[in-house]
KOLMI-369839 format. One record per residue (C-alpha): residue number from 1; residue in three letters; y, z, x. Coordinates in steps of 0.02 Angstrom, whole numbers, plus 50000, padded with zeros to 5 digits. Layout:
! residues N
(NUM, "ALA", (Y, Z, X))
...
This chain:
! residues 620
(1, "MET", (49897, 50520, 49384))
(2, "THR", (49938, 50659, 49522))
(3, "VAL", (50114, 50624, 49549))
(4, "GLU", (50187, 50659, 49739))
(5, "PRO", (50343, 50776, 49779))
(6, "PRO", (50470, 50650, 49774))
(7, "ARG", (50528, 50541, 49943))
(8, "VAL", (50688, 50506, 49989))
(9, "THR", (50727, 50321, 50024))
(10, "ALA", (50899, 50201, 50036))
(11, "ALA", (50948, 50300, 49869))
(12, "ALA", (51079, 50218, 49782))
(13, "THR", (51192, 50355, 49768))
(14, "GLY", (51144, 50453, 49911))
(15, "ARG", (51009, 50524, 49815))
(16, "PRO", (50798, 50556, 49842))
(17, "GLN", (50689, 50425, 49774))
(18, "PRO", (50532, 50474, 49693))
(19, "PRO", (50368, 50385, 49748))
(20, "GLY", (50292, 50237, 49681))
(21, "ALA", (50124, 50299, 49572))
(22, "ALA", (50020, 50212, 49703))
(23, "SER", (50050, 50381, 49804))
(24, "ALA", (49924, 50447, 49685))
(25, "ARG", (49800, 50334, 49757))
(26, "SER", (49758, 50464, 49897))
(27, "GLY", (49700, 50607, 49758))
(28, "SER", (49528, 50623, 49801))
(29, "GLU", (49475, 50780, 49686))
(30, "PRO", (49335, 50754, 49585))
(31, "GLY", (49346, 50718, 49395))
(32, "THR", (49532, 50658, 49420))
(33, "PRO", (49598, 50510, 49343))
(34, "ALA", (49608, 50423, 49528))
(35, "ARG", (49419, 50479, 49561))
(36, "ARG", (49374, 50393, 49386))
(37, "ALA", (49470, 50244, 49404))
(38, "ARG", (49380, 50210, 49582))
(39, "GLY", (49223, 50223, 49495))
(40, "GLY", (49276, 50106, 49357))
(41, "ALA", (49307, 49991, 49501))
(42, "LEU", (49137, 49997, 49572))
(43, "GLY", (49075, 49955, 49405))
(44, "ARG", (49179, 49815, 49361))
(45, "VAL", (49128, 49728, 49517))
(46, "VAL", (48934, 49758, 49491))
(47, "ARG", (48965, 49688, 49323))
(48, "GLU", (49039, 49539, 49382))
(49, "GLY", (48949, 49521, 49506))
(50, "ALA", (48781, 49541, 49404))
(51, "ARG", (48847, 49392, 49295))
(52, "PHE", (48869, 49278, 49426))
(53, "LEU", (48698, 49301, 49502))
(54, "ARG", (48603, 49266, 49320))
(55, "ALA", (48705, 49109, 49320))
(56, "ARG", (48599, 49049, 49463))
(57, "ILE", (48439, 49112, 49448))
(58, "PRO", (48347, 48936, 49510))
(59, "VAL", (48454, 48951, 49678))
(60, "LEU", (48405, 49140, 49689))
(61, "LEU", (48229, 49063, 49674))
(62, "ARG", (48232, 48956, 49791))
(63, "LEU", (48283, 49068, 49905))
(64, "GLY", (48150, 49200, 49880))
(65, "GLY", (48001, 49047, 49902))
(66, "TRP", (48071, 49009, 50074))
(67, "SER", (48081, 49190, 50096))
(68, "LEU", (47906, 49223, 50068))
(69, "LEU", (47848, 49149, 50229))
(70, "GLU", (47937, 49294, 50305))
(71, "PHE", (47830, 49410, 50204))
(72, "ALA", (47672, 49324, 50281))
(73, "GLN", (47747, 49344, 50456))
(74, "THR", (47795, 49531, 50418))
(75, "PHE", (47601, 49551, 50342))
(76, "LEU", (47518, 49462, 50494))
(77, "SER", (47620, 49577, 50625))
(78, "GLY", (47531, 49738, 50605))
(79, "TYR", (47380, 49659, 50516))
(80, "GLY", (47341, 49527, 50668))
(81, "VAL", (47368, 49709, 50789))
(82, "ALA", (47253, 49810, 50704))
(83, "ARG", (47120, 49674, 50673))
(84, "ALA", (47130, 49638, 50882))
(85, "LEU", (47097, 49810, 50920))
(86, "ASP", (46977, 49835, 50778))
(87, "GLN", (46867, 49692, 50786))
(88, "GLY", (46908, 49630, 50954))
(89, "PHE", (46941, 49762, 51097))
(90, "LEU", (46903, 49900, 51026))
(91, "ALA", (46712, 49823, 50970))
(92, "GLY", (46688, 49737, 51137))
(93, "HIS", (46754, 49560, 51089))
(94, "PRO", (46897, 49501, 51160))
(95, "SER", (46901, 49330, 51125))
(96, "THR", (46904, 49384, 50933))
(97, "GLY", (47052, 49491, 50996))
(98, "LEU", (47142, 49368, 51072))
(99, "LEU", (47120, 49252, 50925))
(100, "TRP", (47195, 49386, 50787))
(101, "LEU", (47348, 49430, 50924))
(102, "ALA", (47366, 49228, 50936))
(103, "VAL", (47368, 49221, 50733))
(104, "ALA", (47504, 49355, 50721))
(105, "ALA", (47605, 49272, 50857))
(106, "LEU", (47582, 49097, 50773))
(107, "ALA", (47650, 49166, 50621))
(108, "VAL", (47838, 49182, 50696))
(109, "LEU", (47841, 48966, 50703))
(110, "PRO", (47845, 48951, 50507))
(111, "THR", (47980, 49083, 50489))
(112, "GLY", (48095, 48957, 50608))
(113, "ILE", (48094, 48843, 50470))
(114, "ALA", (48127, 48954, 50310))
(115, "THR", (48290, 49037, 50407))
(116, "ARG", (48338, 48850, 50405))
(117, "ARG", (48307, 48822, 50221))
(118, "VAL", (48392, 48975, 50191))
(119, "PHE", (48539, 48957, 50257))
(120, "ALA", (48543, 48775, 50159))
(121, "ARG", (48514, 48899, 49991))
(122, "LEU", (48627, 49021, 50044))
(123, "ALA", (48772, 48889, 50034))
(124, "ASP", (48732, 48867, 49851))
(125, "LEU", (48758, 49069, 49821))
(126, "VAL", (48909, 49078, 49953))
(127, "GLU", (49031, 48939, 49925))
(128, "PRO", (49042, 48962, 49722))
(129, "PHE", (49088, 49139, 49738))
(130, "ARG", (49216, 49087, 49862))
(131, "ASP", (49300, 48956, 49761))
(132, "GLY", (49284, 49084, 49588))
(133, "LEU", (49385, 49185, 49697))
(134, "VAL", (49508, 49073, 49736))
(135, "ARG", (49527, 49018, 49574))
(136, "ARG", (49548, 49184, 49500))
(137, "ALA", (49679, 49234, 49628))
(138, "VAL", (49770, 49077, 49591))
(139, "ALA", (49768, 49103, 49400))
(140, "ARG", (49834, 49278, 49425))
(141, "ALA", (49977, 49218, 49546))
(142, "LEU", (50018, 49124, 49405))
(143, "THR", (50009, 49229, 49262))
(144, "THR", (50115, 49359, 49365))
(145, "ALA", (50251, 49218, 49399))
(146, "VAL", (50278, 49189, 49230))
(147, "SER", (50275, 49374, 49170))
(148, "GLY", (50458, 49443, 49217))
(149, "PRO", (50595, 49446, 49321))
(150, "ALA", (50503, 49541, 49460))
(151, "GLY", (50421, 49357, 49521))
(152, "THR", (50273, 49341, 49643))
(153, "THR", (50231, 49435, 49825))
(154, "ALA", (50150, 49383, 49960))
(155, "GLY", (49994, 49454, 49875))
(156, "PRO", (49903, 49290, 49816))
(157, "VAL", (49919, 49205, 49970))
(158, "SER", (49834, 49341, 50063))
(159, "GLN", (49694, 49333, 49913))
(160, "VAL", (49677, 49148, 49941))
(161, "THR", (49680, 49140, 50134))
(162, "HIS", (49633, 49291, 50220))
(163, "GLN", (49534, 49402, 50089))
(164, "SER", (49439, 49264, 50009))
(165, "GLU", (49372, 49219, 50179))
(166, "ILE", (49320, 49399, 50201))
(167, "ALA", (49240, 49418, 50041))
(168, "ARG", (49157, 49252, 50075))
(169, "ASP", (49082, 49316, 50249))
(170, "SER", (49032, 49472, 50196))
(171, "TRP", (48950, 49418, 50044))
(172, "ALA", (48832, 49284, 50144))
(173, "GLY", (48773, 49430, 50274))
(174, "LEU", (48742, 49557, 50119))
(175, "VAL", (48627, 49421, 50030))
(176, "LEU", (48547, 49366, 50191))
(177, "THR", (48516, 49562, 50244))
(178, "LEU", (48459, 49606, 50077))
(179, "ARG", (48348, 49454, 50064))
(180, "SER", (48249, 49510, 50238))
(181, "PHE", (48246, 49694, 50209))
(182, "VAL", (48162, 49662, 50037))
(183, "PHE", (48046, 49538, 50104))
(184, "THR", (48022, 49624, 50274))
(185, "ALA", (47984, 49796, 50160))
(186, "ALA", (47867, 49702, 50045))
(187, "GLY", (47771, 49623, 50186))
(188, "ALA", (47764, 49781, 50289))
(189, "LEU", (47716, 49912, 50140))
(190, "ALA", (47577, 49778, 50081))
(191, "GLY", (47510, 49762, 50265))
(192, "LEU", (47494, 49957, 50258))
(193, "ALA", (47405, 49948, 50096))
(194, "ALA", (47271, 49808, 50173))
(195, "LEU", (47257, 49931, 50322))
(196, "ALA", (47230, 50097, 50241))
(197, "PRO", (47298, 50161, 50074))
(198, "GLY", (47303, 50308, 50120))
(199, "LEU", (47445, 50268, 50233))
(200, "LEU", (47580, 50258, 50098))
(201, "LEU", (47572, 50439, 50058))
(202, "VAL", (47636, 50474, 50234))
(203, "VAL", (47759, 50310, 50243))
(204, "LEU", (47836, 50301, 50085))
(205, "PRO", (47901, 50471, 50032))
(206, "PRO", (48045, 50470, 50183))
(207, "LEU", (48059, 50314, 50169))
(208, "ALA", (48099, 50335, 49977))
(209, "LEU", (48202, 50486, 50015))
(210, "GLY", (48307, 50405, 50142))
(211, "LEU", (48350, 50244, 50036))
(212, "ALA", (48382, 50352, 49878))
(213, "LEU", (48491, 50477, 49995))
(214, "PHE", (48566, 50326, 50070))
(215, "LEU", (48614, 50238, 49901))
(216, "ALA", (48682, 50402, 49829))
(217, "THR", (48826, 50383, 49971))
(218, "LEU", (48874, 50208, 49899))
(219, "ALA", (48998, 50257, 49777))
(220, "PRO", (49065, 50397, 49854))
(221, "MET", (49073, 50302, 50027))
(222, "ALA", (49180, 50184, 49935))
(223, "ALA", (49292, 50298, 49849))
(224, "ALA", (49319, 50390, 50025))
(225, "GLN", (49369, 50229, 50100))
(226, "ARG", (49472, 50168, 49968))
(227, "ALA", (49566, 50343, 49969))
(228, "TYR", (49576, 50321, 50155))
(229, "LEU", (49661, 50148, 50137))
(230, "GLY", (49762, 50222, 50001))
(231, "ALA", (49835, 50353, 50106))
(232, "ASP", (49868, 50248, 50258))
(233, "GLU", (49976, 50112, 50145))
(234, "ASP", (50071, 50274, 50073))
(235, "PHE", (50093, 50355, 50224))
(236, "ALA", (50159, 50178, 50331))
(237, "ALA", (50259, 50145, 50179))
(238, "HIS", (50344, 50294, 50183))
(239, "ALA", (50378, 50310, 50357))
(240, "GLY", (50450, 50122, 50340))
(241, "GLN", (50567, 50162, 50180))
(242, "THR", (50612, 50342, 50282))
(243, "ALA", (50666, 50248, 50444))
(244, "SER", (50768, 50131, 50339))
(245, "ALA", (50848, 50260, 50243))
(246, "LEU", (50927, 50380, 50380))
(247, "ARG", (51079, 50357, 50333))
(248, "ASP", (51045, 50407, 50142))
(249, "ILE", (50910, 50551, 50167))
(250, "ALA", (51096, 50632, 50269))
(251, "ALA", (51201, 50592, 50136))
(252, "ALA", (51093, 50689, 50005))
(253, "GLY", (51040, 50824, 50122))
(254, "ALA", (50863, 50787, 50098))
(255, "ALA", (50797, 50803, 50294))
(256, "ASP", (50686, 50962, 50225))
(257, "ARG", (50611, 50879, 50089))
(258, "VAL", (50589, 50709, 50169))
(259, "ALA", (50495, 50832, 50314))
(260, "ALA", (50405, 50898, 50186))
(261, "HIS", (50348, 50748, 50097))
(262, "THR", (50279, 50679, 50266))
(263, "ARG", (50197, 50822, 50293))
(264, "MET", (50093, 50808, 50139))
(265, "LEU", (50062, 50623, 50175))
(266, "ALA", (49996, 50655, 50339))
(267, "GLU", (49883, 50792, 50271))
(268, "GLN", (49807, 50687, 50133))
(269, "GLN", (49776, 50549, 50257))
(270, "ALA", (49687, 50660, 50375))
(271, "ASP", (49598, 50749, 50222))
(272, "ALA", (49536, 50561, 50164))
(273, "ALA", (49474, 50532, 50361))
(274, "ARG", (49367, 50691, 50356))
(275, "SER", (49300, 50650, 50182))
(276, "LEU", (49238, 50454, 50251))
(277, "ALA", (49168, 50556, 50418))
(278, "ARG", (49077, 50671, 50304))
(279, "TRP", (49002, 50541, 50199))
(280, "ALA", (48978, 50442, 50376))
(281, "ALA", (48879, 50588, 50418))
(282, "VAL", (48770, 50585, 50273))
(283, "ARG", (48734, 50388, 50296))
(284, "VAL", (48667, 50434, 50481))
(285, "LEU", (48559, 50553, 50409))
(286, "ALA", (48494, 50433, 50285))
(287, "LEU", (48460, 50317, 50429))
(288, "ALA", (48370, 50450, 50527))
(289, "VAL", (48240, 50491, 50391))
(290, "CYS", (48217, 50308, 50340))
(291, "GLY", (48202, 50251, 50519))
(292, "ARG", (48129, 50402, 50628))
(293, "VAL", (48032, 50537, 50508))
(294, "PRO", (47890, 50399, 50457))
(295, "PRO", (47843, 50354, 50627))
(296, "LEU", (47837, 50546, 50659))
(297, "LEU", (47758, 50602, 50524))
(298, "LEU", (47617, 50456, 50546))
(299, "LEU", (47579, 50530, 50715))
(300, "ILE", (47581, 50746, 50647))
(301, "ALA", (47448, 50661, 50518))
(302, "ALA", (47352, 50541, 50621))
(303, "PRO", (47212, 50670, 50671))
(304, "TRP", (47184, 50712, 50478))
(305, "LEU", (47197, 50524, 50414))
(306, "MET", (47067, 50488, 50555))
(307, "HIS", (46954, 50601, 50513))
(308, "ARG", (46958, 50516, 50337))
(309, "GLY", (46909, 50345, 50415))
(310, "LEU", (47075, 50280, 50470))
(311, "THR", (47026, 50177, 50637))
(312, "GLY", (47123, 50160, 50786))
(313, "GLY", (47177, 49982, 50762))
(314, "ALA", (47235, 50035, 50578))
(315, "LEU", (47340, 50164, 50669))
(316, "VAL", (47420, 50050, 50779))
(317, "GLY", (47440, 49915, 50655))
(318, "ALA", (47538, 50048, 50553))
(319, "LEU", (47650, 50096, 50700))
(320, "THR", (47672, 49912, 50722))
(321, "TYR", (47740, 49904, 50555))
(322, "LEU", (47859, 50033, 50557))
(323, "THR", (47924, 50022, 50729))
(324, "GLN", (47947, 49844, 50731))
(325, "ALA", (47968, 49782, 50547))
(326, "LEU", (48032, 49934, 50448))
(327, "ALA", (48133, 50005, 50561))
(328, "PRO", (48254, 49868, 50602))
(329, "ALA", (48268, 49787, 50436))
(330, "VAL", (48314, 49984, 50360))
(331, "HIS", (48465, 49991, 50518))
(332, "ALA", (48511, 49814, 50469))
(333, "LEU", (48535, 49844, 50280))
(334, "MET", (48626, 50011, 50296))
(335, "SER", (48742, 49933, 50435))
(336, "MET", (48782, 49780, 50325))
(337, "LEU", (48800, 49906, 50161))
(338, "GLY", (48901, 50011, 50262))
(339, "THR", (49027, 49887, 50346))
(340, "ALA", (49042, 49719, 50260))
(341, "GLY", (48968, 49793, 50096))
(342, "GLY", (49117, 49921, 50087))
(343, "ARG", (49231, 49782, 50136))
(344, "LEU", (49166, 49680, 50003))
(345, "VAL", (49175, 49817, 49861))
(346, "VAL", (49372, 49854, 49914))
(347, "VAL", (49418, 49654, 49895))
(348, "LEU", (49335, 49616, 49771))
(349, "ASP", (49420, 49742, 49681))
(350, "ARG", (49566, 49676, 49704))
(351, "PHE", (49504, 49504, 49635))
(352, "THR", (49428, 49570, 49466))
(353, "ASP", (49556, 49720, 49448))
(354, "PRO", (49633, 49638, 49266))
(355, "VAL", (49829, 49584, 49254))
(356, "LYS", (49946, 49720, 49216))
(357, "PRO", (50118, 49751, 49269))
(358, "PRO", (50152, 49812, 49460))
(359, "ALA", (50143, 50016, 49438))
(360, "GLU", (50298, 50103, 49400))
(361, "PRO", (50387, 50231, 49502))
(362, "ALA", (50363, 50411, 49449))
(363, "PRO", (50491, 50487, 49336))
(364, "ALA", (50641, 50534, 49410))
(365, "PRO", (50621, 50724, 49488))
(366, "ALA", (50725, 50867, 49434))
(367, "VAL", (50889, 50903, 49524))
(368, "PRO", (50911, 51071, 49582))
(369, "ALA", (51046, 51186, 49495))
(370, "SER", (51150, 51198, 49664))
(371, "ARG", (51174, 51019, 49663))
(372, "THR", (51202, 50987, 49474))
(373, "ARG", (51338, 51114, 49488))
(374, "ALA", (51401, 50998, 49642))
(375, "ALA", (51376, 50820, 49536))
(376, "SER", (51426, 50887, 49376))
(377, "ALA", (51613, 50958, 49409))
(378, "PRO", (51737, 50872, 49481))
(379, "PRO", (51794, 50964, 49648))
(380, "SER", (51933, 51089, 49635))
(381, "PRO", (52119, 51031, 49647))
(382, "ARG", (52176, 51015, 49832))
(383, "PRO", (52353, 51029, 49903))
(384, "ALA", (52336, 50893, 50017))
(385, "THR", (52344, 50702, 49938))
(386, "ASP", (52233, 50638, 50080))
(387, "VAL", (52068, 50614, 50023))
(388, "VAL", (51998, 50534, 50191))
(389, "GLU", (52088, 50545, 50348))
(390, "LEU", (52005, 50481, 50528))
(391, "ARG", (52086, 50539, 50675))
(392, "ALA", (52027, 50460, 50843))
(393, "VAL", (51881, 50403, 50784))
(394, "SER", (51734, 50322, 50881))
(395, "PHE", (51563, 50267, 50855))
(396, "ALA", (51418, 50205, 50969))
(397, "TYR", (51251, 50181, 50948))
(398, "GLY", (51184, 50264, 51098))
(399, "PRO", (51295, 50325, 51253))
(400, "SER", (51298, 50169, 51345))
(401, "ALA", (51316, 50057, 51195))
(402, "GLN", (51474, 49983, 51160))
(403, "PRO", (51565, 50052, 51023))
(404, "VAL", (51570, 50002, 50851))
(405, "LEU", (51716, 50095, 50800))
(406, "ASP", (51839, 50133, 50930))
(407, "ARG", (51993, 50273, 50911))
(408, "LEU", (52003, 50218, 50727))
(409, "ASP", (52159, 50291, 50638))
(410, "LEU", (52137, 50281, 50432))
(411, "VAL", (52220, 50364, 50286))
(412, "ILE", (52143, 50344, 50122))
(413, "ARG", (52266, 50422, 49985))
(414, "ALA", (52212, 50486, 49804))
(415, "GLY", (52219, 50319, 49688))
(416, "ASP", (52203, 50204, 49830))
(417, "ARG", (52086, 50039, 49827))
(418, "LEU", (52043, 50002, 49994))
(419, "ALA", (51929, 49851, 50044))
(420, "VAL", (51826, 49831, 50225))
(421, "VAL", (51807, 49637, 50263))
(422, "GLY", (51731, 49568, 50398))
(423, "PRO", (51584, 49464, 50484))
(424, "SER", (51417, 49525, 50466))
(425, "GLY", (51368, 49646, 50595))
(426, "SER", (51562, 49709, 50625))
(427, "GLY", (51524, 49870, 50575))
(428, "LYS", (51581, 49867, 50404))
(429, "SER", (51421, 49984, 50340))
(430, "THR", (51444, 50090, 50498))
(431, "LEU", (51618, 50132, 50439))
(432, "ALA", (51564, 50176, 50266))
(433, "ALA", (51426, 50294, 50334))
(434, "VAL", (51562, 50377, 50436))
(435, "LEU", (51688, 50403, 50281))
(436, "ALA", (51539, 50452, 50188))
(437, "GLY", (51504, 50592, 50299))
(438, "VAL", (51343, 50528, 50333))
(439, "VAL", (51358, 50497, 50511))
(440, "PRO", (51463, 50598, 50622))
(441, "PRO", (51572, 50504, 50714))
(442, "THR", (51541, 50500, 50930))
(443, "ARG", (51722, 50556, 50964))
(444, "GLY", (51854, 50591, 50844))
(445, "GLU", (51865, 50682, 50668))
(446, "VAL", (51836, 50634, 50484))
(447, "ARG", (51937, 50762, 50359))
(448, "TRP", (51913, 50768, 50177))
(449, "TYR", (52062, 50842, 50069))
(450, "GLY", (52123, 50892, 50247))
(451, "ARG", (51967, 51011, 50282))
(452, "PRO", (51830, 50952, 50419))
(453, "THR", (51685, 50866, 50324))
(454, "SER", (51575, 51005, 50407))
(455, "ALA", (51659, 51115, 50282))
(456, "VAL", (51649, 51044, 50125))
(457, "ASP", (51492, 51002, 50010))
(458, "PRO", (51499, 50806, 50010))
(459, "ARG", (51426, 50779, 49861))
(460, "SER", (51560, 50862, 49768))
(461, "VAL", (51679, 50734, 49871))
(462, "ARG", (51604, 50550, 49869))
(463, "THR", (51449, 50463, 49800))
(464, "LEU", (51394, 50314, 49917))
(465, "LEU", (51303, 50169, 49835))
(466, "PRO", (51223, 50046, 49958))
(467, "GLN", (51154, 49855, 49933))
(468, "GLN", (50977, 49901, 49883))
(469, "ALA", (50990, 49996, 49705))
(470, "TYR", (50859, 50110, 49656))
(471, "VAL", (50821, 50134, 49459))
(472, "PHE", (50691, 50277, 49416))
(473, "SER", (50530, 50243, 49291))
(474, "ALA", (50651, 50346, 49172))
(475, "SER", (50750, 50326, 49010))
(476, "LEU", (50894, 50230, 49041))
(477, "ARG", (51009, 50365, 48984))
(478, "ASP", (50914, 50469, 49106))
(479, "ASN", (50945, 50362, 49253))
(480, "LEU", (51124, 50337, 49221))
(481, "ARG", (51148, 50549, 49221))
(482, "TYR", (51040, 50574, 49353))
(483, "LEU", (51194, 50631, 49473))
(484, "ARG", (51252, 50745, 49314))
(485, "PRO", (51102, 50791, 49216))
(486, "ASP", (51222, 50901, 49091))
(487, "ALA", (51343, 50744, 49085))
(488, "PRO", (51399, 50730, 48894))
(489, "GLU", (51358, 50592, 48776))
(490, "ARG", (51533, 50531, 48773))
(491, "ASP", (51525, 50510, 48948))
(492, "ILE", (51370, 50415, 48949))
(493, "THR", (51435, 50293, 48807))
(494, "ALA", (51595, 50272, 48896))
(495, "ALA", (51488, 50221, 49080))
(496, "VAL", (51402, 50104, 48937))
(497, "ALA", (51544, 50007, 48886))
(498, "ALA", (51647, 49992, 49041))
(499, "LEU", (51514, 49917, 49135))
(500, "GLY", (51453, 49815, 48987))
(501, "LEU", (51291, 49887, 48993))
(502, "GLU", (51260, 49864, 48813))
(503, "PRO", (51160, 49691, 48826))
(504, "LEU", (51027, 49773, 48954))
(505, "ALA", (51028, 49929, 48851))
(506, "GLU", (50995, 49816, 48702))
(507, "ARG", (50841, 49712, 48777))
(508, "LEU", (50762, 49858, 48840))
(509, "GLY", (50765, 49944, 48662))
(510, "GLY", (50888, 50065, 48684))
(511, "LEU", (50964, 50202, 48811))
(512, "ASP", (50806, 50304, 48770))
(513, "THR", (50685, 50179, 48812))
(514, "ARG", (50569, 50198, 48964))
(515, "VAL", (50640, 50092, 49089))
(516, "GLU", (50500, 49960, 49170))
(517, "THR", (50579, 49911, 49352))
(518, "THR", (50503, 49762, 49383))
(519, "ARG", (50570, 49713, 49212))
(520, "LEU", (50764, 49734, 49302))
(521, "THR", (50838, 49590, 49393))
(522, "LEU", (50916, 49654, 49564))
(523, "GLY", (51083, 49607, 49474))
(524, "GLU", (51034, 49728, 49321))
(525, "ARG", (50969, 49875, 49434))
(526, "GLN", (51157, 49872, 49526))
(527, "LEU", (51230, 49884, 49380))
(528, "VAL", (51115, 50039, 49337))
(529, "ALA", (51170, 50125, 49476))
(530, "LEU", (51361, 50099, 49478))
(531, "GLY", (51353, 50168, 49291))
(532, "ARG", (51253, 50319, 49372))
(533, "ALA", (51439, 50309, 49505))
(534, "HIS", (51527, 50302, 49335))
(535, "VAL", (51444, 50442, 49244))
(536, "ALA", (51451, 50555, 49421))
(537, "THR", (51647, 50569, 49429))
(538, "ALA", (51664, 50593, 49616))
(539, "PRO", (51853, 50579, 49676))
(540, "LEU", (51788, 50466, 49816))
(541, "LEU", (51666, 50308, 49781))
(542, "VAL", (51614, 50209, 49928))
(543, "LEU", (51518, 50032, 49884))
(544, "ASP", (51426, 49963, 50029))
(545, "GLU", (51422, 49804, 49950))
(546, "ALA", (51333, 49885, 49797))
(547, "THR", (51403, 49721, 49692))
(548, "SER", (51325, 49587, 49802))
(549, "HIS", (51192, 49538, 49651))
(550, "LEU", (51321, 49522, 49515))
(551, "ASP", (51422, 49366, 49460))
(552, "PRO", (51601, 49362, 49496))
(553, "THR", (51656, 49419, 49322))
(554, "VAL", (51535, 49564, 49295))
(555, "GLU", (51590, 49646, 49483))
(556, "ALA", (51773, 49612, 49431))
(557, "ARG", (51734, 49716, 49272))
(558, "ALA", (51652, 49829, 49380))
(559, "GLU", (51762, 49872, 49513))
(560, "THR", (51909, 49892, 49399))
(561, "ALA", (51811, 50028, 49279))
(562, "LEU", (51758, 50109, 49425))
(563, "ALA", (51934, 50112, 49514))
(564, "ALA", (52004, 50184, 49331))
(565, "ARG", (51866, 50330, 49359))
(566, "ALA", (51868, 50399, 49549))
(567, "ASP", (52003, 50448, 49600))
(568, "THR", (51985, 50327, 49760))
(569, "LEU", (51875, 50170, 49790))
(570, "VAL", (51832, 50110, 49948))
(571, "VAL", (51732, 49941, 49939))
(572, "ILE", (51637, 49841, 50072))
(573, "ALA", (51693, 49674, 50009))
(574, "HIS", (51578, 49513, 50004))
(575, "ARG", (51701, 49411, 49914))
(576, "LEU", (51877, 49340, 49930))
(577, "SER", (51917, 49422, 49755))
(578, "SER", (51845, 49589, 49790))
(579, "ALA", (51969, 49606, 49908))
(580, "ARG", (52115, 49551, 49824))
(581, "ARG", (52097, 49668, 49707))
(582, "ALA", (52120, 49820, 49834))
(583, "ASP", (52275, 49876, 49866))
(584, "ARG", (52255, 49871, 50059))
(585, "ILE", (52124, 49762, 50139))
(586, "LEU", (52039, 49835, 50330))
(587, "VAL", (51983, 49691, 50413))
(588, "VAL", (51845, 49751, 50548))
(589, "ASP", (51795, 49655, 50691))
(590, "GLY", (51694, 49773, 50795))
(591, "PRO", (51819, 49890, 50880))
(592, "ARG", (51972, 49782, 50832))
(593, "THR", (52046, 49822, 50652))
(594, "LEU", (52184, 49789, 50580))
(595, "LEU", (52248, 49861, 50401))
(596, "GLY", (52364, 49770, 50255))
(597, "THR", (52383, 49663, 50103))
(598, "SER", (52303, 49496, 50077))
(599, "ALA", (52461, 49416, 50086))
(600, "GLU", (52516, 49506, 50259))
(601, "LEU", (52339, 49470, 50333))
(602, "LEU", (52336, 49302, 50299))
(603, "ARG", (52491, 49274, 50399))
(604, "SER", (52457, 49404, 50542))
(605, "SER", (52246, 49409, 50561))
(606, "ALA", (52160, 49227, 50609))
(607, "LEU", (51981, 49307, 50576))
(608, "TYR", (52052, 49376, 50387))
(609, "ARG", (52108, 49187, 50363))
(610, "ASP", (51953, 49125, 50420))
(611, "LEU", (51857, 49226, 50317))
(612, "ALA", (51973, 49184, 50166))
(613, "GLY", (51909, 49004, 50213))
(614, "SER", (51721, 49036, 50216))
(615, "TRP", (51725, 49131, 50053))
(616, "GLY", (51827, 48993, 49969))
(617, "PRO", (51881, 48987, 49796))
(618, "ASP", (51768, 49110, 49679))
(619, "PRO", (51664, 49003, 49541))
(620, "VAL", (51738, 49027, 49368))
């Protein structure tokens, strides 16, 4: 499967996240596995449809029986016109001509009865079709729900409601159109043969050529449509993830890589759209060959045919067949196959695709050498003991917006363990981003080790872990040393032991077993990201609710291990116990802040007392 360059999302460690395997859907080179998969999908849909129809042959026979009236009406439409001219008006017998025209007109009446009966029989094909899709979607959803910790998604709801209705409507339209085409074309061709067999020599070649050309476009058109939908979904997903990960993109210094990947996805979407347009043009050509060329050839060949005995009435009757029966039937068939048929194949592919685990992300991308050196080696000794200093820092999300941080002064020294608490939306995550150098302050200055952040490589100073942890589809060992690829084995072993990763490693099959992300709970993903930070050895570690899915005991063990590993630990706390483990606590309530120990803040801060009361005691 073609793997795209990595894209950056809200990476758990400020690093770029590789894309999901689904991004390979837009690959459209002939012979690629993506193309073969699409061909297999079409074949699978055809096989399932054939089994469905074989089980309902009596319904098809009744449907065909009533459709014979449409065959008769089509046959008499051109044949009656031809006989009205040859045996009536041109022979000087207008009453005979009017009689034949009346026969052709009256032949329309039984088709109304036939249409009513056809719709009644249609329900016997359409409703079981929809019911079967609903049963399959429910069964797949139940199977997926019990197959692993990933649980279910909203996809089955869409299949049971929206997609099954799309399939039912498309199937009904396709059956009606295909039935009408078959019996209309048969009636027209039988009428042409009855008028003059030589007419078939003129009509059949362009008709067969156009139909063959159209049928040849079905598979590549479906593939192009799937490729376009896949490229559109990939671009939309990438855009949404990028918009929500701007902080981490800046933290990773990956703006150029994200821009390059965005351009690549946009080019893939444009290529898929151009491919779809090219196949649509071929379909227009096929329609022209079927609908426009036969009458033109008939007029060109008229002198030759009439020299060999073709009557004027037969010529007019043949034109009636071509323009009033065959051309509309061909146009309706191609339009239906090109719209509802394409939708039906795409939807049925989702229903008939065998149950399998969700696509895994692509392998973790290689880390550039410059990043390897920055991440693997601790920063050189610095004369200052102040790891982070905020000097009158203010931050607002717009020129006219109220400041989230307002002239904040804060010093975090080596060995400090600081907890940041406050109500939701008070600016805790904003403070974490400013501390980590992800976003610059609106006013004021942030300094690391006494130097402006712009003068220091951020990756050599800090590791930032947001709440959403990312685990790559690689071995557990590679996940742990992603920020430090040359980490020695003893550091990997130490991280596993310190954070209690042994049960997870044993469940997965060892450190070198490939991790299937869908088998990990949210808490296990956070634990792997914390282990990655333990191996990285950055002197400043900022946890932005990075332990929110861990139970209190595991959280306490992780924070203690990381505090012992990093020089300085800043925790955006969501539990009272996490705040109490800190040396100092910063209470954030928008621009108002207060710094102190837990005991001091219980006396001086009503907000902290409220937070401590709402948190309540931690479960044992």
